[in-house]
C-alpha positions in Angstrom: 2.7 5.2 9.1 1.0 1.8 8.8 0.5 0.1 12.2 2.6 2.9 13.8 1.4 2.5 17.4 1.4 -1.3 17.3 4.7 -1.6 15.7 6.3 0.8 18.3 4.9 -1.2 21.2 5.7 -4.7 19.8 9.3 -3.7 18.9 9.8 -2.1 22.3 8.6 -5.3 24.1 10.6 -7.7 21.9 13.8 -5.6 22.1 14.1 -6.7 25.7 14.6 -10.3 24.6 17.1 -9.6 21.8 20.3 -9.4 23.9 19.4 -12.1 26.4 21.6 -15.1 26.4 18.9 -17.0 28.3 15.1 -16.4 28.4 13.3 -17.5 31.5 9.6 -18.2 31.8 9.2 -15.0 33.8 11.0 -13.0 31.0 8.6 -14.5 28.4 5.6 -13.9 30.7 6.5 -10.2 31.0 7.1 -9.7 27.4 3.9 -11.5 26.4 1.9 -9.3 28.7 3.3 -6.3 26.9 2.5 -7.9 23.5 -1.0 -8.6 24.6 -1.6 -5.0 25.8 -0.2 -3.7 22.5 -2.5 -5.9 20.4 -5.6 -4.9 22.5 -4.7 -1.2 22.3 -4.4 -1.6 18.6 -8.1 -2.7 18.6 -7.5 -6.3 17.7 -10.3 -8.6 18.7 -10.0 -10.0 22.2 -10.5 -13.6 21.2 -7.9 -13.2 18.4 -5.4 -11.7 20.9 -6.0 -14.6 23.4 -5.4 -17.3 20.8 -2.4 -15.5 19.4 -0.7 -15.2 22.8 -1.4 -18.8 23.7 0.2 -20.1 20.4 3.3 -18.0 20.9 3.6 -19.1 24.6 3.1 -22.8 23.7 5.9 -22.6 21.2 8.2 -20.3 23.2 8.3 -22.4 26.4 9.3 -25.5 24.5 12.7 -26.8 23.4 12.5 -24.7 20.3 13.5 -21.6 22.3 14.9 -22.8 25.6 17.6 -25.0 23.9 18.4 -22.4 21.3 21.7 -20.6 21.1 19.8 -17.3 20.6 16.6 -17.7 22.6 15.7 -14.0 22.4 15.9 -14.1 18.5 14.0 -17.4 18.5 11.0 -15.8 20.4 10.9 -12.9 17.9 11.0 -15.4 15.0 8.0 -17.3 16.6 6.1 -14.0 17.0 6.8 -13.1 13.3 5.5 -16.5 12.1 2.4 -16.4 14.3 1.7 -12.8 13.2 2.1 -13.9 9.6 -0.3 -16.9 10.2 -2.8 -14.5 11.9 -3.1 -12.4 8.7 -3.3 -15.4 6.3 0.1 -17.1 5.9 0.5 -16.4 2.1 -0.7 -14.0 -0.5 -4.3 -14.8 -1.7 -4.6 -14.0 -5.5 -7.8 -13.4 -7.4 -9.2 -16.3 -9.3 -10.4 -16.0 -12.8 -13.3 -17.9 -14.6 -12.2 -20.4 -17.3 -15.0 -18.9 -19.5 -14.8 -15.1 -19.7 -15.9 -12.6 -18.6 -14.9 -13.1 -15.0 -17.2 -11.2 -12.7 -16.1 -9.5 -9.5 -18.7 -8.0 -7.2 -17.6 -5.3 -4.8 -19.7 -4.9 -1.7 -19.5 -2.8 1.5 -21.0 0.0 3.5 -21.2 3.6 2.3 -18.2 5.8 2.8 -15.5 3.0 2.8 -14.1 4.0 -0.6 -15.9 1.2 -2.6 -16.3 3.2 -5.9 -12.7 4.4 -5.9 -11.5 0.9 -5.0 -13.5 -0.5 -7.9 -11.5 1.7 -10.2 -8.2 0.9 -8.5 -8.8 -2.9 -8.9 -9.7 -2.4 -12.6 -6.4 -0.5 -13.0 -4.5 -3.3 -11.4 -6.1 -5.8 -13.7 -5.5 -3.6 -16.8 -1.8 -3.7 -15.9 -2.0 -7.5 -16.0 -3.2 -7.4 -19.6 -7.0 -7.8 -18.8 -9.7 -5.7 -20.5 -12.0 -4.7 -17.6 -15.4 -3.2 -17.7 -16.8 -1.2 -14.8 -20.5 -1.5 -14.1 -22.2 1.3 -12.2 -24.6 -0.6 -9.9 -25.1 2.0 -7.2 -28.3 3.9 -8.2 -28.9 5.4 -4.7 -26.0 7.6 -3.7 -26.0 10.9 -5.5 -23.3 11.2 -8.1 -22.0 7.6 -7.5 -22.5 6.9 -11.2 -20.7 10.1 -12.2 -17.8 9.4 -9.8 -17.3 5.9 -11.4 -17.4 7.5 -14.9 -14.7 10.1 -13.8 -12.5 7.2 -12.4 -13.0 5.2 -15.5 -12.0 8.1 -17.8 -8.8 8.7 -15.8 -7.8 5.1 -16.1 -9.1 4.8 -19.7 -11.4 2.0 -18.7 -15.0 1.8 -20.1 -18.0 2.2 -17.6 -21.3 0.6 -18.2 -24.3 2.5 -16.8 -28.1 2.5 -17.3 -28.8 5.5 -15.1 -30.5 5.4 -11.7 -34.0 4.4 -12.7 -33.2 0.7 -13.5 -32.8 -2.0 -10.8 -29.3 -2.9 -9.9 -29.9 -6.5 -10.8 -30.9 -5.6 -14.4 -27.9 -3.3 -14.7 -25.6 -6.1 -13.6 -27.0 -8.6 -16.0 -27.0 -6.2 -18.8 -23.5 -5.1 -18.0 -22.2 -8.7 -18.4 -24.0 -9.0 -21.8 -22.3 -5.8 -22.9 -18.9 -7.1 -21.8 -19.5 -10.3 -23.9 -20.4 -8.3 -26.9 -17.4 -5.9 -26.6 -14.6 -8.3 -25.7 -14.2 -7.4 -22.0 -12.8 -10.4 -20.1 -13.4 -8.9 -16.6 -16.5 -7.2 -15.2 -16.3 -5.4 -11.9 -19.6 -4.5 -10.4 -19.8 -1.4 -8.1 -22.8 -2.1 -5.8 -24.6 0.3 -3.4 -23.8 0.7 0.3 -25.6 2.0 3.3 -24.4 3.9 6.5 -25.1 0.6 8.3 -26.0 -3.0 7.6 -29.7 -3.4 6.8 -32.1 -6.0 5.4 -32.8 -4.0 2.2 -29.2 -3.7 1.3 -28.5 -7.4 2.0 -31.6 -8.6 0.0 -30.5 -6.5 -3.0 -26.9 -7.8 -2.9 -28.2 -11.4 -2.6 -30.4 -10.8 -5.6 -27.4 -9.5 -7.7 -25.3 -12.5 -6.6 -28.1 -15.0 -7.7 -28.5 -13.2 -11.0 -24.9 -12.9 -12.1 -23.1 -15.7 -10.0 -19.9 -13.7 -9.6 -16.5 -15.5 -9.6 -15.6 -13.6 -6.4 -17.4 -11.3 -4.0 -14.9 -8.8 -2.5 -15.8 -6.9 0.7 -14.4 -3.4 0.9 -13.7 -2.5 4.5 -12.4 0.8 6.0 -9.5 -0.2 8.2 -9.9 2.9 10.4 -13.2 1.7 11.8 -11.4 -0.9 13.9 -13.7 -3.4 15.6 -16.7 -2.2 13.6 -14.8 -3.4 10.5 -14.7 -6.9 11.9 -18.3 -6.9 12.8 -19.3 -5.6 9.4 -17.1 -8.3 7.7 -18.7 -11.0 9.8 -22.3 -10.0 8.9 -21.5 -9.7 5.1 -19.8 -13.0 5.1 -22.7 -14.7 6.8 -25.3 -13.3 4.3 -23.3 -13.3 1.0 -20.4 -15.7 1.5 -17.6 -13.3 0.6 -14.4 -14.6 -1.1 -12.0 -11.9 0.1 -11.5 -8.6 1.7 -10.0 -5.3 0.5 -8.9 -3.0 3.3 -9.0 0.7 2.4 -7.3 3.6 4.3 -4.7 1.4 5.8 -2.2 4.2 5.4 -4.3 6.3 7.7 -4.7 3.6 10.4 -1.9 3.7 13.0 -3.5 0.9 15.1 -4.0 -2.0 12.6 -6.6 -3.9 14.6 -8.9 -4.5 11.7 -6.1 -6.1 9.5 -5.1 -8.4 12.3 -8.6 -9.5 13.2 -10.8 -9.6 10.1 -9.1 -12.6 8.5 -9.3 -14.7 11.6 -12.9 -13.8 12.4 -14.2 -14.4 8.8 -11.6 -17.0 7.7 -11.6 -15.0 4.4 -8.2 -13.6 3.0 -7.3 -10.0 2.8 -6.5 -9.7 -0.9 -5.6 -6.0 -1.4 -4.9 -3.0 0.8 -5.5 0.6 -0.1 -2.4 2.7 0.8 -3.3 6.1 -0.5 -5.7 8.3 -2.5 -4.1 7.8 -5.9 -5.7 5.4 -8.3 -2.5 3.4 -8.3 -2.5 3.1 -4.5 -3.9 -0.5 -4.2 -1.4 -3.2 -3.4 -1.7 -7.0 -3.1 -1.6 -8.0 0.5 1.3 -10.2 1.6 0.9 -11.3 5.3 4.6 -12.3 5.7 5.8 -8.9 4.4 3.4 -7.0 6.6 4.4 -8.9 9.7 8.0 -8.0 8.9 7.2 -4.4 8.6 5.3 -4.4 11.9 8.3 -6.0 13.7 10.7 -3.5 12.1 12.3 -6.0 9.8 11.5 -4.1 6.6 10.0 -5.2 3.4 12.7 -5.5 0.8 10.6 -7.5 -1.7 7.8 -4.9 -2.0 10.5 -2.1 -2.3 12.1 -4.0 -5.2 8.8 -4.5 -6.9 7.9 -0.9 -6.5 11.2 0.1 -8.1 10.8 -2.4 -11.0 7.4 -1.0 -11.8 8.4 2.7 -11.6 11.9 2.6 -12.9 12.5 2.2 -16.7 15.3 -0.4 -17.2 16.4 1.1 -20.6 16.6 4.6 -19.1 18.5 3.2 -16.0 21.2 1.7 -18.3 21.5 5.0 -20.2 21.7 6.8 -16.9 24.5 4.4 -15.7 26.4 5.2 -18.9 26.1 8.9 -18.4 27.2 8.6 -14.8 30.3 6.6 -15.8 31.1 9.3 -18.4 30.5 12.0 -15.8 27.6 13.4 -17.9 24.9 13.4 -15.1 22.8 16.5 -15.6 19.8 18.2 -14.0 17.5 16.5 -16.5 18.7 13.2 -15.2 18.2 14.5 -11.6 14.7 15.5 -12.4 13.8 12.2 -14.1 15.1 10.2 -11.1 13.1 12.5 -8.7 9.9 12.0 -10.7 10.4 8.2 -10.7 10.9 8.2 -6.9 7.7 10.2 -6.5 5.8 7.5 -8.5 6.9 4.9 -6.0 4.6 6.5 -3.3 5.0 8.6 -0.1 8.6 8.7 1.1 7.5 7.6 4.6 6.1 4.3 3.2 9.3 3.7 1.2 11.4 4.2 4.2 9.3 1.7 6.3 10.4 -1.0 3.9 14.1 -0.7 4.5 15.2 -3.2 7.1 16.9 -1.9 10.2 15.4 1.5 10.3 14.0 2.4 13.6 10.2 3.2 13.3 10.4 5.5 16.2 13.0 7.6 14.4 10.9 7.5 11.3 7.9 8.8 13.3 9.9 11.9 14.3 11.3 12.4 10.8 9.3 15.0 9.0 9.2 14.3 5.3 7.7 17.2 3.4 6.6 15.9 0.1 6.4 19.5 -1.2 10.2 19.5 -1.3 10.0 17.4 -4.5 7.6 19.9 -6.1 9.9 22.7 -5.2 12.9 21.0 -6.7 10.9 20.2 -9.9 9.8 23.8 -10.2 13.4 25.1 -10.0 14.7 22.6 -12.5 11.8 23.3 -14.9 12.6 27.0 -14.6 16.1 26.4 -16.0 16.9 26.5 -19.7 18.0 23.3 -21.5 21.5 24.6 -21.5 21.5 25.3 -17.8 20.2 21.9 -17.0 23.0 20.3 -19.1 25.7 22.6 -17.7 24.8 24.1 -14.3 28.2 25.8 -14.1 27.0 28.6 -16.3 24.3 29.5 -13.8 25.5 32.9 -12.6 23.9 35.4 -10.2 21.4 36.8 -12.8 20.4 33.4 -14.0 19.8 32.3 -10.3 17.4 35.3 -9.8 15.5 34.4 -13.0 15.2 30.7 -11.9 14.0 31.8 -8.4 11.4 34.1 -9.8 10.2 31.5 -12.4 9.8 28.8 -9.8 8.4 31.0 -7.0 11.4 30.1 -4.8 14.1 32.2 -3.2 17.6 32.6 -4.5 18.9 30.9 -1.3 16.9 27.8 -2.2 18.3 27.8 -5.8 21.8 28.1 -4.3 20.9 25.1 -2.0 19.7 23.0 -4.9 22.9 23.8 -7.0 25.1 23.0 -4.1 23.3 19.7 -3.4 23.4 18.7 -7.1 27.2 19.3 -7.1 27.5 17.1 -4.1 25.3 14.4 -5.6 27.3 14.5 -8.9 30.5 14.1 -6.9 29.1 11.2 -5.0 28.0 9.5 -8.2 31.5 9.7 -9.6 32.6 7.2 -6.9 30.1 4.6 -8.2 31.3 2.4 -11.0 27.8 1.6 -11.9 24.2 1.8 -10.8 24.2 -1.6 -9.0 27.3 -0.8 -7.0 25.7 2.6 -6.1 22.6 0.8 -4.8 24.6 -1.5 -2.6 26.6 1.5 -1.1 23.2 3.1 -0.2 24.3 6.7 -0.6 22.0 9.3 1.0 20.6 12.4 -0.8 19.9 15.1 1.8 17.7 17.9 0.7 18.8 21.3 2.1 15.3 22.8 2.5 
């Protein structure tokens, strides 16, 4: 879970203030000490922590809190606002050149996921209606060019390469010319990295920058490297003048120190965050939404956006009609399941729901294989069986179990759960009403 350790500690510390009708300076001092320790343990830069605590204290000891009817809640509100400010206040979007193609140059150390992120960014821009071209500028790492070509093929985005015997500067310049000739309005240059910052790397990147004058230089940083990520960002910014940061592997970093430090230290915005291994797992970074998630307040807007992207509106209306007519089938069940899977890992989806206890979520084991098991069983049914599960007798259950590699008991569990789900859906007059009621689907295996 994102920021798991930090979120637990911050929420525990602030919980002590929630029920208080009056907050004394001693109460505040004690809680702020716990908040400070939580941030330091999360590998947040010491100076960043010091400034943050001072800002919260200055606001919290004033009339804004002391004269409030709900002082505990007011302190939490201040922490939320300062946490948001720490990460950048508002979303920072990519800028585009008035004269295409717009050139984005991705830089960073080796091993941070730069090549994959190049593809993910191109995929995002393609969804926006852009026509991106990927330029393979890493001629040193074995198979870097091939990796970019594989990523490009998966996303159906063209990749420009001149092999590994031509200088990266010439490749970048030639790639832009190619984009102009073939109608690509965005060029994303994948550059080489090193295992550490060195002069040769920086000289080469500076030469590419001078040659192509990119609209934006985006630094790709591995969130799991903690303070090292901040040091790397500072060095790249001093030499290249970066325009934004992409944090990768944030889904694997339970501390979150890099995300909370890197923006303050460099004064450059975090523009995107990598939240998984899929080529669709790159999200715009919203400081306010992330602050809410850290403090256990959920992230409803991101949840709605994910649903809008992954759920087909026309199909949703058709499904609503079938539910009203009590025609909900296993085919509908399978389709809804597949759309839920497309939204991302279930643990990340649950994080976005306000009011859910992150400690409870940590202990909740969500086996994503369950979805695959259910899909296999439904796909082992005949069309007639999916439409009318009541005909599934003992011999049919054995056949479905054998075809899906499951046990008869699991098939029985699925049929029972489907019957309960169908019964629950009869109570909903429509999809919107059902969403408001928030019915739970509990998988039996």
